[in-house]
C-alpha positions in Angstrom: 0.0 0.0 0.0 2.9 2.4 0.8 4.4 1.7 -2.6 1.1 2.4 -4.4 0.7 5.7 -2.4 4.3 6.6 -3.3 3.7 5.9 -7.0 0.4 7.9 -6.9 2.2 10.8 -5.1 5.0 10.7 -7.7 2.5 10.7 -10.5 0.7 13.6 -9.0 3.8 15.6 -8.6 4.8 14.9 -12.2 1.4 16.0 -13.4 1.6 19.2 -11.3 5.1 19.9 -12.6 3.9 19.4 -16.2 0.9 21.7 -15.6 3.1 24.3 -14.1 5.4 24.3 -17.2 2.6 24.0 -19.7 3.2 26.3 -22.6 1.2 29.5 -22.8 -0.7 29.8 -26.1 -0.3 33.1 -27.9 -2.4 33.8 -31.0 -0.5 35.8 -33.5 -1.5 37.1 -37.0 0.3 38.7 -39.9 -0.4 39.3 -43.5 1.7 37.8 -46.3 4.9 39.8 -46.2 8.5 38.8 -45.3 8.9 41.6 -42.9 6.6 39.9 -40.5 8.0 36.4 -41.0 10.2 36.4 -37.9 7.3 34.9 -36.0 7.8 31.7 -38.0 11.4 31.5 -36.9 10.4 32.0 -33.3 7.9 29.1 -33.7 10.1 26.7 -35.7 13.2 27.2 -33.6 11.2 27.2 -30.3 13.1 30.2 -29.1 11.0 30.6 -26.0 10.0 27.0 -25.1 7.2 27.9 -22.7 5.3 29.7 -25.5 3.0 28.1 -28.0 2.7 30.5 -30.9 -0.4 30.0 -33.0 0.3 31.9 -36.2 -2.5 32.8 -38.7 -2.1 34.7 -42.0 -4.9 37.3 -42.3 -4.5 39.5 -45.3 -6.7 42.4 -44.1 -5.1 44.0 -41.0 -8.5 45.5 -40.0 -9.8 42.0 -39.6 -6.9 41.3 -37.2 -7.7 44.4 -35.2 -11.3 43.3 -35.0 -10.4 39.9 -33.8 -8.2 41.4 -31.2 -11.0 43.6 -30.0 -13.2 40.4 -29.7 -10.6 38.5 -27.7 -9.9 36.1 -30.4 -6.4 37.2 -31.2 -3.5 38.5 -29.0 -0.8 40.0 -31.2 -0.5 41.2 -34.8 2.2 42.5 -37.0 1.1 45.2 -39.3 2.0 48.6 -40.6 2.8 51.2 -38.0 0.0 53.8 -38.4 -3.0 52.3 -36.7 -2.4 53.7 -33.2 -4.2 57.0 -33.7 -7.2 55.3 -35.3 -7.4 52.8 -32.4 -7.2 55.6 -29.9 -9.9 57.6 -31.6 -12.3 54.7 -32.1 -11.6 53.3 -28.6 -10.3 50.0 -30.1 -8.6 48.0 -27.3 -5.3 47.6 -29.2 -1.9 49.2 -28.6 1.2 49.6 -30.7 3.9 48.1 -28.5 7.0 48.6 -30.8 8.1 49.7 -34.2 9.8 46.8 -35.9 11.3 48.0 -39.2 11.4 51.1 -41.5 11.0 50.7 -45.2 14.2 51.5 -47.1 13.0 51.1 -50.7 10.6 48.3 -50.5 7.6 50.7 -50.9 7.0 52.2 -54.4 4.4 54.2 -56.1 4.0 52.7 -59.6 2.3 54.5 -62.5 0.5 52.8 -65.3 1.9 53.2 -68.9 1.0 56.6 -70.2 0.8 58.2 -66.8 3.8 60.6 -66.6 3.0 62.7 -63.5 0.7 63.2 -60.6 -1.2 65.7 -62.7 -2.3 62.8 -65.0 -4.0 61.1 -62.1 -6.7 63.8 -61.6 -10.0 62.1 -61.9 -8.5 58.7 -61.9 -8.4 55.8 -59.4 -5.3 54.8 -57.4 -4.9 51.7 -55.4 -3.9 51.8 -51.7 -4.8 50.1 -48.5 -7.2 52.6 -47.0 -6.4 53.4 -43.4 -2.8 52.2 -44.0 0.5 53.9 -44.6 0.2 53.2 -48.4 -2.6 55.8 -48.4 -0.5 58.3 -46.5 2.5 57.7 -48.9 0.2 58.3 -51.9 -1.4 61.3 -50.3 2.0 62.9 -49.5 3.4 62.2 -53.0 0.3 63.7 -54.7 0.3 66.9 -52.6 4.1 67.3 -53.1 3.4 67.3 -56.8 0.5 69.7 -56.7 -2.5 67.3 -56.7 -5.1 67.3 -53.9 -6.1 64.0 -52.4 -9.7 65.1 -53.4 -8.7 65.0 -57.1 -8.3 61.3 -57.2 -10.3 58.2 -56.2 -8.7 56.0 -53.6 -9.5 52.3 -54.2 -9.0 50.0 -51.2 -7.1 46.9 -52.4 -4.8 44.3 -50.8 -1.5 43.9 -52.7 -2.4 40.9 -54.9 -5.6 42.6 -56.0 -3.8 45.9 -56.6 -1.3 44.2 -59.0 -4.3 42.8 -60.9 -6.1 46.2 -60.9 -3.0 48.1 -62.2 -2.3 45.5 -64.9 -5.9 45.3 -65.9 -6.2 49.1 -66.2 -8.8 49.5 -63.4 -6.4 51.9 -61.6 -3.8 54.2 -63.0 -1.4 54.1 -60.1 -0.8 52.0 -57.0 1.4 51.9 -53.9 3.2 48.5 -53.5 5.7 47.0 -51.2 8.0 44.2 -52.4 7.7 41.7 -53.9 4.4 43.1 -55.3 6.0 46.2 -56.8 8.4 44.2 -58.9 5.6 41.8 -59.9 3.6 44.8 -61.2 6.5 46.3 -63.1 7.4 42.9 -64.7 3.7 42.3 -65.7 3.1 45.7 -67.1 5.7 46.9 -69.6 5.9 50.7 -69.6 4.9 51.1 -66.0 7.2 53.4 -64.0 8.2 54.1 -60.4 7.2 57.6 -59.4 8.5 57.5 -55.8 10.3 55.1 -53.5 10.9 54.8 -49.8 14.7 54.6 -50.5 14.6 58.4 -50.8 16.3 60.2 -48.0 13.2 61.9 -46.5 11.4 58.6 -46.1 14.2 56.7 -44.3 15.0 59.8 -42.1 11.4 60.1 -40.9 10.8 56.3 -41.0 7.2 57.1 -41.7 6.8 54.0 -43.8 7.3 50.9 -41.7 5.9 48.2 -39.5 5.0 47.6 -35.9 3.7 45.0 -33.4 0.4 45.4 -31.7 -1.1 43.7 -28.7 -4.7 43.7 -27.4 -5.3 45.5 -24.1 -6.5 42.2 -22.6 -3.1 40.6 -23.5 -1.2 43.6 -22.1 -3.0 42.9 -18.8 -0.7 39.8 -18.7 2.6 41.7 -18.6 4.9 38.7 -18.2 3.4 36.9 -21.1 3.4 40.1 -23.2 7.1 40.6 -22.5 7.9 36.9 -23.2 6.1 37.1 -26.5 8.0 40.2 -27.6 11.2 38.4 -26.4 10.4 35.5 -28.8 10.1 38.0 -31.7 13.4 39.7 -31.0 15.2 36.4 -30.4 13.9 35.4 -33.9 15.4 38.6 -35.3 18.7 37.8 -33.6 18.7 34.3 -35.0 18.0 35.6 -38.5 20.9 38.1 -38.3 23.2 35.3 -37.4 21.7 32.7 -39.8 20.1 34.7 -42.6 20.0 31.8 -45.1 18.3 29.4 -42.8 16.0 32.2 -41.5 14.9 33.2 -45.0 14.0 29.6 -45.8 11.9 29.3 -42.7 10.1 32.6 -43.5 9.6 31.5 -47.1 8.1 28.2 -46.0 5.8 30.0 -43.5 4.5 32.4 -46.1 4.5 30.0 -49.1 6.8 32.5 -50.9 9.9 31.8 -53.0 13.1 32.4 -51.1 14.0 35.0 -53.7 10.9 37.1 -52.8 11.9 37.0 -49.2 15.4 38.2 -50.1 14.0 41.1 -52.0 12.5 42.4 -48.8 14.9 41.5 -46.0 18.1 40.6 -47.9 20.5 37.7 -47.7 23.0 38.8 -45.1 21.1 40.0 -42.0 22.1 43.6 -42.6 20.1 46.7 -43.6 18.9 46.3 -47.1 18.6 49.4 -49.3 15.7 48.6 -51.7 14.1 46.5 -48.9 13.7 47.1 -45.2 15.8 47.7 -42.1 15.0 45.1 -39.5 15.3 46.5 -36.0 16.8 44.5 -33.2 15.5 45.1 -29.7 17.9 47.9 -28.9 17.2 49.8 -32.2 13.5 49.5 -31.5 14.0 50.8 -28.0 15.9 53.9 -29.4 13.2 54.5 -32.0 10.5 54.3 -29.4 12.5 56.5 -27.1 12.7 54.1 -24.1 16.5 53.9 -24.1 19.2 56.5 -25.1 21.3 56.3 -28.1 21.4 57.2 -31.8 20.2 55.3 -34.8 21.9 55.2 -38.2 20.4 56.5 -41.4 18.7 59.6 -39.9 15.8 58.6 -37.6 16.0 60.4 -34.2 15.9 58.8 -30.8 12.2 58.8 -29.9 11.2 59.2 -33.6 7.9 57.4 -32.8 6.5 60.6 -31.2 6.8 62.5 -34.6 5.5 59.4 -36.4 2.4 59.5 -34.2 1.8 63.2 -34.9 2.3 62.8 -38.7 0.0 59.9 -39.0 -2.6 61.7 -36.9 -2.4 64.7 -39.2 -3.1 62.6 -42.2 -5.9 60.6 -40.6 -7.6 63.9 -39.7 -7.2 65.0 -43.3 -8.6 61.8 -44.6 -11.5 61.9 -42.1 -10.6 58.6 -40.5 -10.4 60.1 -37.0 -12.3 62.9 -35.3 -9.7 64.3 -33.0 -6.1 64.3 -32.0 -5.1 62.0 -29.1 -1.9 61.8 -27.0 0.6 59.1 -27.9 -0.1 57.2 -24.7 -3.6 56.6 -25.9 -2.4 54.2 -28.6 1.1 53.2 -27.6 2.3 51.0 -24.7 6.0 50.4 -24.4 5.9 48.3 -21.2 6.7 44.9 -23.0 9.6 46.5 -24.8 11.0 48.1 -21.6 10.7 44.7 -19.9 12.7 43.0 -22.7 15.4 45.6 -22.7 15.7 45.5 -19.0 16.9 41.9 -19.2 
């Protein structure tokens, strides 16, 4: 009887230990783009063993934000302009870190026969409405003497935007790679009118990506920090093992490796013509939570100006009703926790 009790006690202790170390499930989404693919590295290499990353590809970022509001998703990677919209519409989602500036991956492509912004008056242009692509197009139009009211903005995801430009349904479109190259290859005579490789764009880092967490998930600070740690461990792995990392990302996205390389490069370094992938310290400097300078022009704490610029444009486009302080849409606690370690 004593042996049976001992065995039962041992089994009970083993069960308790297993339960105590059970992996926490974290529901992550991204859309089909290599700049978000580091989640696949974190998952495949099991970089934080007590996390179970459930990764879903959702092409419409607003669907991801809706799922986060409904408690069906914890984290998403998306472009970095949603914070002011979330604050204005009281969406329980916060930007928790900026992850990479565009350094040439974003392009405005004009259809054959369109030689200037002036030629787009009265025409349709493809963007992701409520996204940085719309702001990029708006800035370029106004810099070239055309009001945003003089064109029709057509809301399309990248695949559909390529088809619309090639099919003649729109006369210009904003793309990131690999979709810009695909459009140019499919449409002889199409031209690039503007690129994020230009100095102003990389210095302001207006075009780029971020990580968002739901308010409910942020109420679990240790889990939120651990999840961000997994992401930045994946970035560190990729910087040391870019060939293997690119293959993992390509597999996760069902992309050719060559298309991944167009965006993030082959050597783990900053890619002109693609993006600059931030490590945790670079993200901390951009967000203004640690001191230090960044290369290529962005200032320490550049996120504050990013917030104001995107707010200006969302007011102009009528997507928000009023200006909100940055704290209403940004929460750096997980990043600060990661950097403190």
